[in-house]
N, C-alpha and C positions, 0 to 999 in steps of 0.2 A: 283693338288691332290698328296699327298705324296704316295709313294708306300709301299708295305707290309713290306719290310725290314726296312724302315725308321720308321715305327710305332713300330717295335720291338726294335729299338735302339733309344729311345727318350731322350731328354736332362735331364729329371728327373731320368733316369736310365741308366747311361753311360755304355759303353761297350756292347759287343754282348749279345743278349738274351740267357738266359740259356735254354738248352733243357730240356723239361719236361719228366717225365717217360713215359707219353703217346706217345711223339714223339719217344723215344727210342724203345718202343714196336712196333710202326708202322714201324720203320726202319728195325727191325729184321724180321717182317712179310713180308715186301717187298723183302728183300734179299732172304728169303726162296722161295717166289713165283718166283723170277728170276731164281733160280736154277732149279725149277720144270717145269716152263712153258716158260722161255725165256723172253727177254726184251720186244719184240713187244707185247706179250700178256699182260704183266704187264702194259705197257703204256696204252693200250686200257681200261684196267679195273680200273687203279688207277688214271690216269690224271683227269677224270671228278670229282672223289671224292675229290682229292686234291684241284682242282679249287673251288669246293663248300666250302671246309673247309676254304680256304683263304678268300673267299667272306664273310663267316660267321665271321671270325676273324676281318676283316675290318669293318663290320657293328658294331660288339661289341666294337671295339676300338673307332669308331666314336661317339658312344653313341646316345642318342635321338636327334632328330632334334632341333636345336637352333632357328629356324625361321629366320636365317640370310640371307636366299635366297635359290633359287633352287640349287640342286646338279649340278655339271658340267655335260655337255652332254657327253655320252660315246664316246670313239674313235670308229669311224666307218670305215669299208672297204666297201665303197659304190659300187665299181665295183663287188666285190664278192656277196654283198647283192642283187644287181640287177640280177646277173646270177642265184643265188639261187631262187629268186622269179620267174624268168622266167620258171624254171623247174617245178614249181607248177601249171603253167597255161596249161590247157588242151584244151582250145578253139583255134583251128588252126588259125582262123582269127586274134585273139588278139596276138597269138604267133608270127605270121609273122610280125606284126607291131612292136613287141618288138625286134625281132631278127634284124630287119633293124637298129634300134637305137643302139642295143648293139654292133654292128660291129664297132662303133666309140669309144668304151671304152678306147682303147689304146691312144686315142687322147685327153682324158679329164683329167683335174685335178679338184678334188672336194675339196672345202674349206668350212668347216662348221663353221659358225660364232657363237661363244659362248660368245661374249662380252656383249650382251644385258643382263642387270641384271635380268630382270623378264621374258624375252623371251615370251612376251604375243602376239607378232605379228610375224607370219611366212612370209617368202618370199624367192624368189630365183631369180637369174639373171645369164645369160650365156653371156660371152664375148669372143672375140678373145684374145688369150694369147699373151704376148709380146715375144720378141726375146729370152729372157732368161728363157723360160719356159721348157727347156730341151727337145725340140722337140714336145711337146704337143701343139695342136692348140687351145684348148678351156679351159676356166676356168668356173666351175659352183660354184658360191657362194650361199650358202643357210643358212637360219636361221629357226630354228624350235621353236615352242612354248614349254614350259616346259613339257606339256603332250605328245607332239609328240616325244620329245627327250627321254622320258622314255619308249616309246613304244618298243616292241620287234622288232628285225630285220625283214624286210619284211612287216611291217605294210602298209596296202593299201594306206593310205593317203600319207605316205612318198614315196612310190613307184610311186604314181601318179605324185608327184612333180618332182622326179628325171627323170622319163620318159618324162615329159613335157619339162624339160630342155635339155635332150638329143635330143629332136625333133628340138629345135632351132639350135643345132649344125648340125644335119642331113640336115636340110633345107639349111643351109649355104653351105654345101658341094655339095648337089645335084643341087643347083642353081648357082654354080660356084662363090662362095663368094659374096653373096647378102647383106652383112652387116646385117644379121639376118632378112632381110625382107622376108615375107612369100611367095612371088611370084616373077616372073622374073621382073627385072627393068633394064633400060639402065645403062651401066657402066659409071663411071665418066671419063672424058677425062684427059689425062696427064696434060693439061693446068690447069684444075680445081684442080687436086691433088697437083700441084706445086704452086698454089696460096696461099697467106697468110702464107708464110714461111713454107709450107708443113704441115699446121695445120690439114688438112684432112687426112694426112697419119698416124697420131699417132693412136695407138690402142684405146686410150680414146676418140677419135673424132668420134666414131661410130654414135652417134646420129646426128651429123652434116652431115655425109655422107648419112645417111638414108633420112634426109630432102632433101638433094641435089638430090639424085637419084629418089625419088618419085616426085620431081619437074620436073625432066627430063621426067619421064613417063607421067606426066600431060601435058607436052608440046607435047609429041609425040602422045598421044591418048587423044583427046578432053575430058575434064572433068573427067580424069582418077580417081582422088582422090575420088570424089563423087560417081562415078560409082562403085568403089571398095567397098565403104561403103554400098551402096544399095545391092550389091551382098551378102555381109556378113549379113546385116540385114534380107534379105529374108530367109537365112538359119537359122539364130538365131531364127526367129519367128516360123519356123517349129519345131525346137527342143524344144523351150520353151513351146509350147503348149502340148508337150508330157511328160514333166517333172512330172506333178502331179501324173499321173498314170504309171510312168515308172517302178516302182519296185525298184528304188534306196532307200536306207535308208533315213530317215528323214534328217539326217545331210548332206548326199550327194545331196539330192534334193535342199536343201538351198544353198549348195556350187555350184551346177550346175547353178542355177539362177544367182548367183554372177559372176561366170566365163563367162557366156553368155553375161552379161552386159559389162564385160571387153573386150570380143571379139568384140563387136560392137564399142567400143571406141578406140580400137587399131586394126583396121581391117587389117592393113598391117603387124602387128608384132606378133599377138597372135592367129590367127585363127587356124592354123594346130596344134600348141602345146596344145591348150585347147581341141581340138577334141581328141587328144591322152590322155590327162588328164582324160576326161570324160569316155573314153573307158576303162581305167584301173579301174576306179570306177565301171563301169557297170559290168566288169568281176568279180571284187571282191564281188559284191552284187548278183551274180548268174544270171545276164541277159544273154540270149542266142538268137540265130537267131529265128525269129518268134515273138519276143517282138518288138512292134512298135518303141520304143525309140532306142533299140539296132540296129534295121534294118536301121533306118534313120541315126543314127550316123555312122554305117559302110559304108553306101552309100556316106556320105559326106567325110569320110576318103579316100575312093577310088577315088572320084572326085578330092579331093585336091592332091592326089598322082599323078594322071594323068596330072593335070595342071602344074606340074613341068617339063614336057617334053618341050624341046626347041621349038618344032613345035606346041605346043598347043596354043589355043587362050588365051588371057589374062583372068584371072578369075575375070571379072567385069560384071556388069549388062549392058544391052543394053541401048542405049540413050533413047528409048521409055519408058523402065521400070524406068529409073532414072527420066524422066520428070513426070511420074505418081506419083512416090514417093515424089518427090520434085518439084512440079509445079512452073514454073517461076512466079514471081509477075506480076500482070497485069500492063500495061503501064499507067502512070498517065494521066488523061484527060487534054487536053490543056486548058490553062487559057483563060477565056472569055475576050474580049477587054473591057477596061474601058469605062463606059458611059460618054458622053460629059457633061461637067459642064456648068452652066449658066455664071459663071464668070471665067475669066482666072486667074489661080493661079501662084504662084511662083514669081520670081523676075521680069519677064516680066509684069505681072499684076500690080505689085507695081509701076513700072516705068510708065506704061500707065496711072494709076490714078494720079500720080504726074504731068505728062505732061498736063492732062486735067485741073487740078487745076491751073497750071501756065497760061494756055490759058485764063481761065475765069478771073483770077485776073488782068492780063495785057492786056486783050482784044486783044489777038492775034488771027489771022485768023485760 
C-alpha cells in the first residue's frame, strides 16, 4: 500500500502537492494553540484529528472498491494488543492464565501472513525460532480471514488464537523443551539426535522429533499413545455435553465443537492450547464461575497445569479405562480338523491308482 505522501505526489501530477487554503488556516490555528497551551496539549488534541483526516483523504483517494480483492491486512502490534486486551479482563482466574502466557512476549516473533488472496481460511502455527531470530525463541505465524483482519484490535476471536499460540510456547518452556508436545516425554538421546546427519536437530524437524519422543514414551509406559487419547477423549466428552447450554454465542458453540474434535485427534499437541482458546471465548461471552461449562473448563485448565510438574503422574488414562474404551478383539476360534475323506487325494492318490492299474494289467502280485 502506498503511503499518504505518495498519493499526494502522483505521476499524473508531478511535484509536491500544493497546500490548500484550508491547510494554511489549520497551520495558523495550530501555531496559535502551541503558543497558548504548549506542545503537549496540542499533540493530545490535534493528533487524533489529523489521523482521522489522513484516513479520510486516503479513502477518498482510493475511490470505491474495484472488487480486485480484499484490502491488505492492517499492520499489527500483537504484543501491545495482547497486553491491552488483558487489561480489559476482570475475571481473576482468566487473568492469571493470560499473565502466565504474556510473560513470554519478549521471546515471541509474530508473523502475519497476508499472501493468501482471499484469506478465507484462518490458521496459526508456533515453532521454535532459528539461530538467526535475534534472541527470540519462538515464531508465531498466523493467517486471518478477511473479516478477522478487518476487526478492531482486541477482537475476541483474534485474541483467542494468539493466546492459544502463546500457550504452545509456554508449554515448551515449562516442560523443558518438549518440542511443543503438551505433556512430559522422554528426551531424545544424543545418539538419536546425531543420527541421519543431524536431521532431527534442525528447527524444521520438529514433527520428526515429536514422533520419536512419543515413541519413547510409548516404550516406557505400555500403550502410552492410546492411553493418552482415552484421557483426552474422556475430558472432551464431558465438555462437549456442556456446550449446547454453555452460554457461548452460537458462533463460539460451533467453534468449540470443532476445536474439541481437533483436540481428540491431536491429543498430545493441542489439548492445553485449545483449553486456553475456549476460556478466552468463555470470558468474552460473559461466562463466570458457577456456569457449568466455565467451571468444568477451569478445572481442566488447573489439572493440565498441575500435570506439567516433573513429579506428577503422566496425564494418561489407566490401563483398565483404556481396555474399557477400546476392548481388545476376541481371539479367533481354532480351526476344526479336516474330516477324513473316502479317497486319498493329491499326488499320492494318483500314484496309488496308477500302481493298481499296472498290477491288474500285468498280473502282478
